N, C-alpha and C positions, 0 to 999 in steps of 0.2 A: 588896662591894655595888656599887661603881662599875663594876667589870669586868662584872658581870651586865647592868647598864643599857646599857653600851657595846655589848655584843654584841647586845642586842635592837634597837637602833636602826640598826645597820650594814646590815641586810638588809631593806630595805623591799620589801613586795610591791606589784606593779603593781595599781592600782585598775582594775577592769574593770566593764562594765555590759552588760546584755542589749541586743540590737539594738533591741527595742521602746523601751527607755529612751533609747538614743542617738537614735533616730528622733524621739522626742518632743522632745528637747533641740534637735535640728536643725530641727524644725518641718516634718517631711516624713511622708508616709504610708508606713508600714513596708512594706506589700504592694507598693508601687511601686519599692522600692529593689532594687538588684541582689541576686542569690541569695547571693553571697559575704558581703554585708553582713548579710542576714537570718539566715544560718546560723552566723555567727561571734560573737565577743564583741568589744567595743570598749573599748580602754583610754582612760584620761583623756587621754593624750598624743595618741592617734589622733583623739579627739573634737575636741580643740583644733586639730589640723591640719585636720580637715574644716571647722571653723568659719572658720579664718583663711585657708585656701587650698582652697576647695571644688573637688572634681573635676568634670568635665563633667556626669556623671550627676546630681550634687547641684544644680548650677546649673540644669540643665534641669528637675528636679523642682520646685525653688523657683519657677522662672519660670512653668511651665505646669501643674504638678500631675500627678496628682490630689493635692489638698491635704486634710489631716486636718481634722476638724470645728473645732478651735480656730482654725485659719488661715482656714477658710471664714467662720466667724463674724466674725472680725476684719476680713476684706476686705469683708464685707457691712455691717459696723457694727452687728451684733446680738450677743446672747448665744448660748451654745451651746443653752440651753433654748429660746430664740427660734427657732433653726434647727429644733429638734425640733417645736415648735408649728407651724412652717410646713411640716412634712412632709419636711424635708431631713435624711436620716439617713445618706446615703452620701457618700463623699468627692467633691468636685467639681473639675473642671479650671478653670484660669483663664478659659478661654473660656466655660464654663458659668456661672461667677460673673458675668462681664461681661454675659452674656445676661440673667441674673436682674436685674441692676442696670438694664439697658435696659427690661425688661418692667415693672419696678416693681410687682410684685403687691401686693395690699392687705395681705397678712400681713407682707411685708417693710417696707412703710411704717409699719405699726403697731409692729412690733418695733424699728425704728430710733427711732421716737418714744419708745418705752418706754426704750430704752437711753439716749437723750439725757436723759430725766427722771431716770434712775438716776444719771447722771454729775453732773447739776445738784445733786441731793440730796446726793451724796457731797461735792461742793465746799462746799455750804452747811453741812454738819455739820462739815467740817474747819475752815472759817472760824469757826463758832460755838465750837468747842473751843479754837481758837487765841485767840479773844477772851476766853474764860473763863480760860484759862491766864494771859493777860496781866493780866487783872483780878486774878487770884489773886496774881500777883507784886507788883502795886501795893499790895494789901491787907496783904501780909506784912511 
């Protein structure tokens, strides 16, 4: 029995992911990555290397974009749904994001306020639950 288990663990397969998954983990827009990246597979070790020592193309993408919607939403301080409500459905460059911030359209101001309210409510609920847990500890 032990010999069988030994043999099973000695040849680990390399964990790989699709380029779309790797791009998501790196926070970049897949269509803006080099063709070699889009057409290959990415191992866990390669992903770790890309994160710890990003090549020039990755640094450039992270700095200037185009950025995927989750990154655009984060940079604008709104939710992804808020972006959609504001009519932003395409990836944006850093320059376009900065221009939007400067313009301060009504939808962006509204979505930022909504996001701030959501954060406040999340904190309030967390504090309430912590207080209840603490009260429960005292009662026990």
